[in-house]
N, C-alpha and C positions, 0 to 999 in steps of 0.2 A: 716716792716719785712726786715731783712738783706738778702744779697745774700746767697743762699744756705740754709736758715732757713726752718724749717718745715712749710708747708702751712697749712691753716686752715683745709683743707680736710684731710691731713695726720695726723694732731694732733687730729682731731675728731676720727679717727680710733685707735689711739694709747692711748689716754687719759684713756679709761675705764680699761686698763690693768696696769696702773701705781700704785705704792704703795701709800697707804693713811696714813695720820698721825694717830698715836695712843697715847692715854694718854693726859696729860695736855700740853697746850702750842702748838705752831706751830713749829714743828721740821724742816719742809721743807716748802719752798715757791714755786716759779714757777718751776715745772718740765720741762715745755716747754723751758724756757730760759736756763736751765742747759743742756738739751740735745743738743740744738743749740750750746751751748758753748763747749760741749765735741767734737762735730763734727768740729766746725769751729772757736772756740774762744780761749781765753787764758787758759792754763791748771791750772793756779793758783787758779782760782775761782771755778773750778769744779772738781779738781782731788780727793778731799776727798770723795765726793759722788760717783764718778765713781769708786774709789777703793773699797768702801763699797759694792756697787751694784755688782761689779765684784766678790767680795769675797763670798757674801751670795747667789749668784745665781739669783738675781733679773733680770739681763739682759737676762739670759737664759729663765726664766719663761715668760718674755715679748715676746721673740722671738717665743716660743712655742704657745703663745696665738695668735700672729699675724698670724702664720702659720695655726693655727686652723681656724681662720676667713677666710683666703684664701681658705682653703680646703672646708669649708662649702659653699663657693660661687662658687666652681668649678674652682678655678684659679690656682690649682696646676696640672702640667702635670706629672702624674705618669707613663705614657707610656714609658718614657725613662729617666733614671738617669745616669749621667756619673760621673766618678771619675777621678780626676787629682790633681796635686800639684803645688805649686808655691813657690819660695824662696823669702824671704823678707830680704833685707839688714838691719842689726841692727846698729843703731847709736852707736858710741863709748860710749855714756853716758848710753846706755842700759846695759852695763856690770857693774860689781862691786856690785851686790846685796848682802845684808847680808846673811851670811851662816845659820843664824837661820831661821827656818820655820816661815812664817808669820801667824798671827792670824786674825780672823775675828773681826773687832771692836765691842766691847761689848760682845764677846763670847770667849771661850777658845779653840775652835777647829780651825784647819787650813782650808783655802779655799779648796773646792773639786777639783779645777783645779790647785792646787799648784804642781809644779814639782821641785824636788831637782836640776835638771840640768838647770832650768829656761828656757828650750827650746831654749838655745843659743848654737850654734855650730860654729866651725871654718872651713872655706873653703878657696879657693884661693882668694876670694873677701873680706875676713875678717869675722867678726861676722855675722851670718845669722840665721834666723828662717825659718821654712817651714810650710806652711798651706796645709794640705791634705783636699780636699773638695769634697763633693758630690752635684752636681747641677742638678736642674730639667730643663725641656724644656723652662721655662719662664725666664731663665738666673738669677735664684735666688738660694742661697745656702740652702740645706735642712739640712746639718750637716757638721762639720769640726773638725779636730784634729790638734793641733799645736805641732811640735817637733823641735829638733835642725836641722839646715839646712843640715847636712850631712847624715841624716837618709834616708834610702831607701823608695821607694813608696809602693812596694808590701806588706811588713808587716803591713802597716797602712790601707789597703783597708777594711779589716773586721772591725776594730775599727771605721772607718769613717761610714760605713753602719750601725753600731750599734748606731750611733749618730742620725740617722733618727728616729724621734719619734714625730709624729704630732697628738695631741689630737683630739678626736671627740667631737663636741659640743653636740651631742645627747647622749653622754655617751658611755661606753664600752672601749675596749682596744684601745690605740692609733694606728695609722697606721704606720708601720715600714718597710713595704715591697713594693718596687716599682715593676712594671710589668717587667721591662727590665733594665739591668745594662750594661754600656759600659765602656771600659778602653783601654789604649794603651798597647803596648807590655810589659811594665814594670810590669803589673799586671797579666801576664800569668804564672800561677803556678797551680799545681795540688791541693794543699790545698784550694786555692781560688775558683777554679772551683767546687771542692767537696762541699765547704760551700754553694755556690750559688745553686747547684743542691739540696742539702738537704733542703734549704729554698724554693725550687720550684721557683727560680727566673731565668728567661732567661737571657743570657748574650752574649755579643759580644766582645770578646777580641782576637786580633790576636795572632797567635803563632809564636814566633821567629824562625828563620831559624835553629839555632842549636837545638832547642827543636824538630822541625819536623824531622831533620836528626837522632836524638837520638831515636825518637819513631819508625822511619822506620827501624833502625838498629836492634832494639829489636824484630822486627816482631810482632807476635800475642801478645806477652807479653807487647808490648809498648802501647796497648790500641787503641781505635778507634780515627780517626782524629777529631779534634775539629771543630764544625760548625762555619762558618764565613759569615756574610752578609755585603757586602760592602755598600749597600744602608743604612742600619741601622747604620753602623760605621761612616758614614758621619755626623751623629748627635752628634758625640763626640765634635765637635767644640762648642757646647752649653756650656759645662763646662769651656772651655777656655774663652768664652765671659763673663761668670759669673765671672771668676777670674779677667778679665780686669775691669769689673765694680766695683768689690770689691776693687781693688787696685787704683781706682780713688781717694779714700780717702787717704790723705797724711799719716795719722797715721797708716794705714795698709801697704802701699807700703814701708814705712821705719819705722821700729820699734824703738820707743823711750822709751817704758816702760821697767823698770828693771825687774819687776816680770812677770812671765809667765801668771799667772792668770789675771793680769790687762790687758796684751796684748790680752788674750783671750776675755776679756770683750770688748776691743776696736773693735776687729773683729766682735763680736756679735752685737754691736751697728751699725756698718756699714751694717751688714746683715739685721738688722731690717729696716734700712732706705731703702734698696733695696726692701724689701717686702711691704713697704708702698707706693712705687711708682706705679702709674697705669701702666698696661701692654700696 
């Protein structure tokens, strides 16, 4: 076993959720070797399968299955979910994708995660992509959204929370609602607070100074002051630590994939690896 490869224990937890061969002949061989190659090996031997599984949603189904296993074992901390974002520098070779919409191999439709802008944006540092992420208390991602690097954080908070969807092994609706949500000042807005209250989710988001002054200036029409608990807010560092763990993977810290859906698959594979690690 090479350095960084999946251990026997990690593979035993992942193997039941891997796709199986259908029809005549053996289309695929060692899944374990390919996943190790995606994370640490040469792209040439694994890129085709990685691209296929990123396009047809295989990686996302595996992530949901691994999260369901963790939830059944009581290893997901639903008491506090924090939202934050991180910018990933894109390699120059990540630019220049075809203007034609990609197709799923063997099918006529485009990947669900395809973006016409390919989630590439320009900033002072050059080409960048941004990962908007919701992390639980165990320093693992529950859901994420990828956008161009210059996009703001607040408009993506609700889409990120909508990505939280952990199936229940006993059946029924998947769990989508944490007990508490935390975020920094960038997420302080009335639509976000209204959305969280509508879903009956407690939240700890500090109010910027200018918003406080504007509310006081309007008097009774400005509404009630927002509640804020400093003790709970200290837990927001959990999502920052989750991002640090996610960006330990070289393919996440620096984007090399031209297509947004393939980069989304790369981040998903890294998230799966974090969920497989023991707490």
